[in-house]
RODO-56880 format. One line per 4 residues: number of its first residue (from 1); their letters; for each residue x, y, z of N, C-alpha, C, O. Coordinates in steps of 0.05 Angstrom, whole numbers, plus 5000, padded with zeros to 4 digits. Atoms other than C-alpha are relative to their C-alpha. Layout:
BEGIN
NUM = a = X,Y,Z,X,Y,Z,X,Y,Z,X,Y,Z ~ ...
***
This chain:
BEGIN
1 = xxxx = 4981,4981,4995,4968,4802,5287,4992,5029,5016,5010,5038,5030 ~ 4998,4973,4995,4941,4870,5306,4979,4996,5030,4980,5013,5048 ~ 5014,4998,4965,4892,4848,5371,5020,4994,5012,5018,5004,5034 ~ 4985,5008,4974,4951,4819,5407,5021,5026,5004,5040,5025,5019
5 = xxxx = 4986,4973,4996,4982,4891,5401,4986,5023,5008,4969,5030,4991 ~ 5014,4985,4990,4955,4942,5440,5013,5029,4990,5002,5050,4996 ~ 4993,4979,5013,4994,4993,5405,5000,5004,4973,4980,4993,4961 ~ 5009,5008,5032,5002,5002,5330,5027,4985,4987,5049,4997,4986
9 = xxxx = 4983,5019,5004,5043,4947,5306,5025,5019,4977,5049,5017,4983 ~ 4983,4990,5018,5080,4987,5246,5008,5029,5006,5024,5043,4993 ~ 5001,4969,4995,5071,5057,5287,4979,5015,4990,4959,5008,4979 ~ 5026,4980,5014,5035,5115,5271,5014,5016,4976,4999,5033,4966
13 = xxxx = 4993,4983,5017,5078,5147,5220,5000,4985,4976,5002,4961,4976 ~ 5000,5010,5026,5075,5139,5147,5024,4988,4990,5045,4993,5001 ~ 4982,5018,5009,5118,5091,5105,5026,5020,4993,5016,5039,4980 ~ 4981,4985,5009,5188,5130,5092,4993,5004,4968,4989,5028,4962
17 = xxxx = 5000,5002,5024,5178,5114,5014,4978,5019,4993,4983,5037,4978 ~ 5021,4989,5003,5108,5144,5014,5009,5039,5006,5005,5057,4989 ~ 5000,4972,4995,5125,5215,5046,5026,5005,4979,5020,5018,4960 ~ 4982,4996,5025,5192,5217,5001,4996,5002,4978,5011,5016,4964
21 = xxxx = 5012,4996,5025,5153,5208,4944,4979,5008,4990,4970,5003,4968 ~ 5025,4982,5004,5092,5252,4954,4998,5006,4977,4982,4997,4962 ~ 4997,4977,5022,5114,5303,4902,4991,4987,4974,4985,5001,4955 ~ 5001,5015,5027,5105,5244,4849,4965,4996,5001,4957,4987,4980
25 = xxxx = 5023,5005,4997,5028,5239,4872,4980,5023,4991,4983,5045,5000 ~ 5014,4987,5009,4972,5269,4835,4975,5004,5025,4960,4986,5031 ~ 5022,5002,4981,4924,5301,4894,4975,4991,4983,4972,4993,4959 ~ 5034,5014,5009,4847,5266,4887,5000,4977,5016,5008,4977,5039
29 = xxxx = 5010,5024,4992,4827,5202,4900,5016,4976,5007,5028,4971,4987 ~ 4971,5022,4987,4877,5140,4940,4982,4986,5016,4965,4990,5034 ~ 5017,5014,4984,4857,5085,4951,5033,4977,5018,5054,4970,5007 ~ 4980,5018,4984,4901,5039,5011,4993,4968,5004,4976,4961,5020
33 = xxxx = 5008,5023,5003,4898,4966,4997,5014,4984,5023,5038,4981,5023 ~ 4983,5015,4979,4914,4924,5060,5008,5019,5020,5028,5013,5034 ~ 4999,4976,4980,4911,4990,5102,5022,4999,5033,5036,5014,5047 ~ 4993,5000,4969,4929,4958,5166,4992,5014,5020,4969,5013,5027
37 = xxxx = 5018,4982,4981,4922,5004,5219,5004,5032,4996,5005,5047,5015 ~ 5006,4979,5009,4922,5064,5179,5022,5021,4993,5018,5042,4982 ~ 4977,4977,4998,4987,5099,5183,4998,5015,4971,4991,5039,4969 ~ 5004,4983,5025,4987,5117,5112,4977,5012,4983,4978,5028,4965
41 = xxxx = 5026,4987,5011,4918,5128,5095,4996,5033,5014,4991,5053,5001 ~ 4999,4975,4990,4919,5184,5152,5018,5019,4987,5011,5043,4982 ~ 4975,4978,5013,4984,5214,5122,4982,5013,4978,4976,5037,4979 ~ 5005,4987,5021,4951,5218,5053,4975,5016,5007,4975,5036,4992
45 = xxxx = 5018,4984,4992,4882,5251,5086,5012,5023,5008,5003,5044,5001 ~ 4989,4975,4991,4932,5297,5123,5002,5017,4975,4991,5039,4975 ~ 4990,4993,5023,4959,5313,5054,4977,5010,4978,4983,5018,4956 ~ 5024,4994,5016,4890,5328,5023,4984,4978,4978,4969,4989,4962
49 = xxxx = 5000,5024,5012,4877,5262,4988,4967,4996,5015,4960,4998,5039 ~ 5024,5019,4994,4804,5233,4985,5005,4972,5009,5004,4958,4989 ~ 4996,5025,5005,4818,5165,5012,4985,4974,5016,4974,4972,5038 ~ 5017,5016,4987,4791,5104,5021,5025,4972,5008,5041,4962,4993
53 = xxxx = 4984,5027,4983,4828,5044,5066,4994,4974,4998,4971,4974,5005 ~ 5013,5018,4999,4816,4969,5059,5019,4984,5020,5043,4988,5017 ~ 4992,5021,4997,4834,4916,5100,4978,4977,5018,4957,4984,5028 ~ 5016,5019,4990,4808,4848,5129,4990,5000,5027,4968,4991,5031
57 = xxxx = 5000,4997,4977,4815,4860,5201,4988,5017,5013,4994,5040,5008 ~ 5023,4981,4993,4766,4893,5235,5018,5017,5022,5017,5042,5023 ~ 4985,4983,4976,4814,4913,5298,5013,5014,4984,5013,5038,4989 ~ 4979,4981,5019,4864,4938,5242,4980,5030,4995,4990,5051,5002
61 = xxxx = 5021,4988,5016,4807,4980,5214,4991,5020,5022,4992,5045,5018 ~ 5002,4978,4976,4785,5008,5290,5022,5013,5008,5021,5034,5021 ~ 4975,4990,4994,4850,5021,5297,5012,5028,4982,5025,5046,4992 ~ 4996,4977,5015,4860,5070,5236,4978,5015,5001,4982,5037,4991
65 = xxxx = 5021,4984,4996,4792,5097,5249,5007,5018,5023,5001,5042,5018 ~ 4992,4992,4977,4819,5117,5323,5025,5020,4989,5024,5044,4995 ~ 4983,4982,5015,4880,5146,5283,4996,5020,4991,5008,5040,4998 ~ 5008,4972,5011,4846,5192,5238,4989,5018,5019,4994,5042,5020
69 = xxxx = 5012,4974,4981,4805,5220,5293,5025,5010,5022,5019,5031,5033 ~ 4980,4993,4984,4870,5228,5338,5011,5020,4983,5015,5041,4996 ~ 4987,4983,5025,4900,5267,5271,4973,5019,4988,4977,5030,4967 ~ 5018,4986,5009,4833,5302,5261,4995,5004,4967,4992,5025,4955
73 = xxxx = 5008,5001,5026,4820,5274,5189,4985,4981,4998,4980,4966,5017 ~ 5021,5018,4998,4770,5232,5161,5008,4981,4968,5013,4989,4945 ~ 5008,5003,5037,4770,5187,5101,4982,4965,5003,4974,4957,5025 ~ 5014,5025,5000,4735,5114,5085,5009,4975,5013,5022,4961,4998
77 = xxxx = 4984,5020,5003,4757,5059,5120,4990,4977,5006,4982,4976,5030 ~ 5022,5025,5019,4721,4987,5092,5018,4968,5011,5040,4960,5001 ~ 4985,5022,4994,4738,4917,5132,4984,4986,4968,4962,4988,4957 ~ 5000,5020,5031,4741,4871,5065,5021,4985,4994,5044,4994,4997
81 = xxxx = 4985,5018,5002,4773,4810,5045,5013,5009,4967,5000,5012,4946 ~ 4993,4986,5035,4820,4836,4982,5003,4977,4981,5013,4980,4959 ~ 5006,5024,5023,4807,4765,4948,4977,5003,4992,4972,4990,4972 ~ 5035,4991,5014,4730,4791,4936,4997,5020,4999,4975,5028,4991
85 = xxxx = 5013,4969,5002,4739,4863,4941,5003,5002,4969,5017,4990,4953 ~ 5005,4989,5029,4716,4898,4877,5014,5021,5000,5011,5036,5019 ~ 4981,4967,5007,4766,4960,4853,4979,5008,4980,4973,4991,4963 ~ 5009,4995,5014,4723,5002,4818,5020,5013,4975,5039,5028,4977
89 = xxxx = 4981,4991,5023,4750,5013,4749,5008,5040,4998,4992,5059,5003 ~ 4991,4973,5007,4790,5080,4733,4988,5013,5018,4973,5031,5009 ~ 5015,4981,4979,4764,5110,4803,5026,5010,5014,5021,5028,5031 ~ 4976,4986,4975,4837,5130,4839,5021,5011,4985,5028,5004,4962
93 = xxxx = 4981,4986,5016,4888,5174,4823,5028,4993,5013,5050,5001,5005 ~ 4979,5016,4990,4931,5135,4871,4991,4977,5008,4967,4978,5017 ~ 5003,5019,4982,4931,5069,4897,5027,4984,5015,5048,4976,5004 ~ 4971,5012,4984,4979,5040,4951,4994,4972,5006,4972,4962,5012
97 = xxxx = 5005,5029,4983,4994,4973,4971,5035,4999,5011,5056,5001,4998 ~ 4975,5002,4983,5048,4966,5025,4995,4968,5013,4976,4959,5026 ~ 4999,5025,4981,5068,4896,5049,4978,4984,4993,4970,4970,5012 ~ 5027,5024,5002,5011,4855,5025,5004,4991,4954,5004,5005,4934
101 = xxxx = 4996,5002,5025,5021,4817,4960,4975,4973,4989,4973,4950,4997 ~ 5026,5020,5010,4960,4779,4926,5008,5002,4969,4990,5014,4957 ~ 5001,4998,5030,4986,4775,4850,4976,4999,4981,4972,5012,4960 ~ 5028,4996,5012,4921,4759,4832,4980,5030,4994,4963,5034,4977
105 = xxxx = 5008,4968,4996,4898,4832,4843,5012,5013,4980,4995,5028,4969 ~ 4976,4981,5015,4955,4866,4799,4977,5008,4974,4978,5031,4967 ~ 5018,4994,5021,4895,4863,4738,4988,5028,5007,4990,5049,4995 ~ 5017,4987,4987,4849,4897,4785,5014,5031,5007,5004,5053,5001
109 = xxxx = 4994,4970,4988,4890,4953,4814,5008,5012,4976,4999,5035,4973 ~ 4999,4986,5023,4918,4968,4743,4972,5013,4990,4970,5036,4984 ~ 5035,4998,5004,4835,4968,4726,4997,5028,5016,4987,5048,5004 ~ 5005,4978,4976,4834,5019,4786,5003,5023,4998,4987,5038,5009
113 = xxxx = 4982,4979,5009,4874,5071,4762,4985,5013,4981,4973,5000,4964 ~ 5007,4989,5016,4850,5127,4729,5025,5008,4983,5047,5003,4992 ~ 4978,5001,5018,4891,5149,4664,5013,5024,5013,5001,5044,5021 ~ 4979,4988,4978,4952,5182,4700,5005,5003,5017,5019,5021,5026
117 = xxxx = 4994,5006,4973,4945,5153,4761,5021,4979,5012,5031,4961,4999 ~ 4974,5010,4989,4997,5126,4804,5000,4980,5022,4992,4985,5044 ~ 4992,5021,4972,5016,5063,4845,5028,4995,5006,5048,4990,4993 ~ 4979,4994,4977,5059,5067,4899,4993,4958,5015,4973,4949,5026
121 = xxxx = 5004,5027,4994,5072,4986,4913,5036,4994,5013,5058,4998,5003 ~ 4974,5009,4980,5127,4961,4969,4997,4972,5007,4974,4965,5010 ~ 5003,5021,4995,5139,4895,4985,5028,4990,5006,5048,5000,4995 ~ 4983,5012,4996,5189,4849,5017,5007,4984,4986,4988,4971,4976
125 = xxxx = 4993,5021,5021,5231,4806,4973,5014,4973,5015,5018,4973,5040 ~ 4999,5023,4995,5253,4737,4978,5027,5005,5022,5027,4990,5042 ~ 4975,4997,4980,5325,4764,5019,4990,5004,5024,5003,4998,5044 ~ 5015,4994,4972,5276,4785,5072,5004,4970,5016,5002,4973,5040
129 = xxxx = 4996,5028,4989,5288,4710,5093,5029,5004,5019,5033,4993,5041 ~ 4972,5001,4988,5360,4731,5112,4989,5012,5033,4999,5003,5054 ~ 5008,4993,4981,5324,4767,5165,4980,5003,5023,4979,5018,5042 ~ 5018,5008,4998,5265,4735,5178,4986,4974,4992,4969,4971,4974
133 = xxxx = 5001,5029,5015,5263,4661,5174,4967,4991,5005,4960,4971,4993 ~ 5020,5011,5005,5190,4655,5191,4986,5012,4979,4961,5008,4979 ~ 5015,4984,5023,5170,4698,5131,4991,4983,4978,5005,4965,4969 ~ 5012,5025,5020,5125,4661,5080,5007,4998,4974,4993,5015,4964
137 = xxxx = 4984,4990,5020,5161,4658,5015,4980,5010,4981,4983,5030,4967 ~ 5020,4993,5028,5099,4658,4969,4990,5032,5003,4983,5045,4984 ~ 5008,4972,5001,5082,4728,4998,5025,5021,4996,5024,5045,5002 ~ 4973,4984,5001,5159,4752,4979,5001,4995,4971,4994,4976,4957
141 = xxxx = 4989,4990,5026,5183,4784,4916,5021,4985,4994,5040,4987,5009 ~ 4970,5004,5014,5236,4745,4871,5014,5026,5000,5002,5047,5006 ~ 4983,4977,5005,5291,4795,4858,4990,5011,4969,4989,4994,4951 ~ 5013,4988,5022,5261,4844,4800,4972,4995,4997,4962,5011,4982
145 = xxxx = 5025,5020,5002,5195,4806,4803,4981,5032,4998,4968,5036,4978 ~ 5020,4971,5002,5157,4883,4818,5003,5013,4970,4984,5019,4956 ~ 4996,4994,5027,5189,4907,4752,4987,4994,4983,4983,5010,4964 ~ 5013,5005,5032,5148,4868,4704,4977,4986,5012,4967,4967,4999
149 = xxxx = 5030,5011,4997,5082,4852,4747,4976,5013,4991,4955,5003,4984 ~ 5021,4989,5013,5046,4909,4724,5005,5011,4970,5020,5031,4969 ~ 5009,4999,5019,5033,4912,4655,4992,5022,4988,4970,5026,4998 ~ 5013,4972,5014,5017,4977,4616,5005,5027,5019,4993,5048,5013
153 = xxxx = 4996,4981,4982,5043,5024,4675,5033,5009,4990,5052,4995,4984 ~ 4969,4993,5005,5103,5069,4663,5020,5000,5032,5010,5010,5052 ~ 4992,5000,4980,5152,5060,4714,5023,5028,5006,5041,5035,4991 ~ 4995,4975,5000,5171,5125,4747,5025,4994,5023,5047,5002,5017
157 = xxxx = 4981,5011,4985,5213,5097,4804,5009,4968,5010,4990,4957,5021 ~ 5002,5020,4990,5241,5031,4821,5031,4992,5017,5053,4999,5011 ~ 4974,5002,4984,5288,5004,4875,5000,4977,5023,4982,4968,5036 ~ 5003,5034,4982,5314,4941,4913,5015,5015,5023,5033,5032,5020
161 = xxxx = 4986,4986,4983,5332,4959,4979,5000,4975,5023,4981,4961,5029 ~ 4984,5023,4979,5372,4912,5031,5013,5023,5018,5032,5037,5010 ~ 4985,4980,4973,5388,4958,5099,5010,4982,5016,5020,4992,5036 ~ 4986,5023,4979,5414,4896,5135,4981,5004,5024,4989,5001,5047
165 = xxxx = 5024,5011,4982,5346,4895,5172,4977,4992,4982,4958,4980,4994 ~ 5027,5009,5018,5294,4882,5113,5015,4999,4972,5039,5004,4971 ~ 4998,5000,5020,5295,4874,5041,4978,4998,4985,4961,4981,4989 ~ 5025,4989,5014,5247,4902,4994,5000,5014,4972,5020,5027,4964
169 = xxxx = 4999,4983,5027,5230,4931,4927,4980,5021,5004,4964,5020,5022 ~ 5017,4976,4992,5193,4993,4926,4994,5002,4956,5012,4999,4940 ~ 5012,4983,5027,5147,5017,4847,4989,5017,5002,4968,5013,5014 ~ 5018,4984,5007,5123,5077,4833,4993,4999,4973,5009,5000,4954
173 = xxxx = 5002,5005,5037,5091,5070,4768,4972,5020,4998,4956,5023,5016 ~ 5025,4993,5015,5037,5111,4721,4987,4990,4977,4998,4985,4955 ~ 5014,5003,5018,4983,5093,4687,4997,5019,4974,4988,5042,4975 ~ 5002,4982,5029,4985,5120,4613,4971,5010,4996,4950,4999,5002
177 = x = 5025,4980,5007,4935,5173,4590,4990,4984,4981,4970,4990,4968
***
């Protein structure tokens, strides 16, 4: 997907939900899983976070590093397969996952948060099939599935959105201290 596009597939601006909810995130270490071309990682680095971004695509990680350089920020960009990636326990104040769904990773995400750490998770729901017939149903959330996916986290914000172009759920949740 990334190698066929000379530009940035999702643009250079961060996800709107990340910008809108920045006030809920404690400054510190942030992990961006399946970061793609780094738009959210760069945004967080600009806001003072120490960021680690992980993606399986070497092309995407190269673009993320270039975007960081353009923005005069630094973050650790890692090429790794998330099915094998080890998230260090209680290491992150914020973990972000945008449009990547690997349900088996959820327990490691919770363990990776420090007590009081925040998860920001946004992914398309099955209603996305109305707008994108090629979307793979196994990577789409069932209605309200995201509400129950992360046991042990306190929900700060939960939304189901269908704006006529895409359908997704957003969860912002805190690991109890």
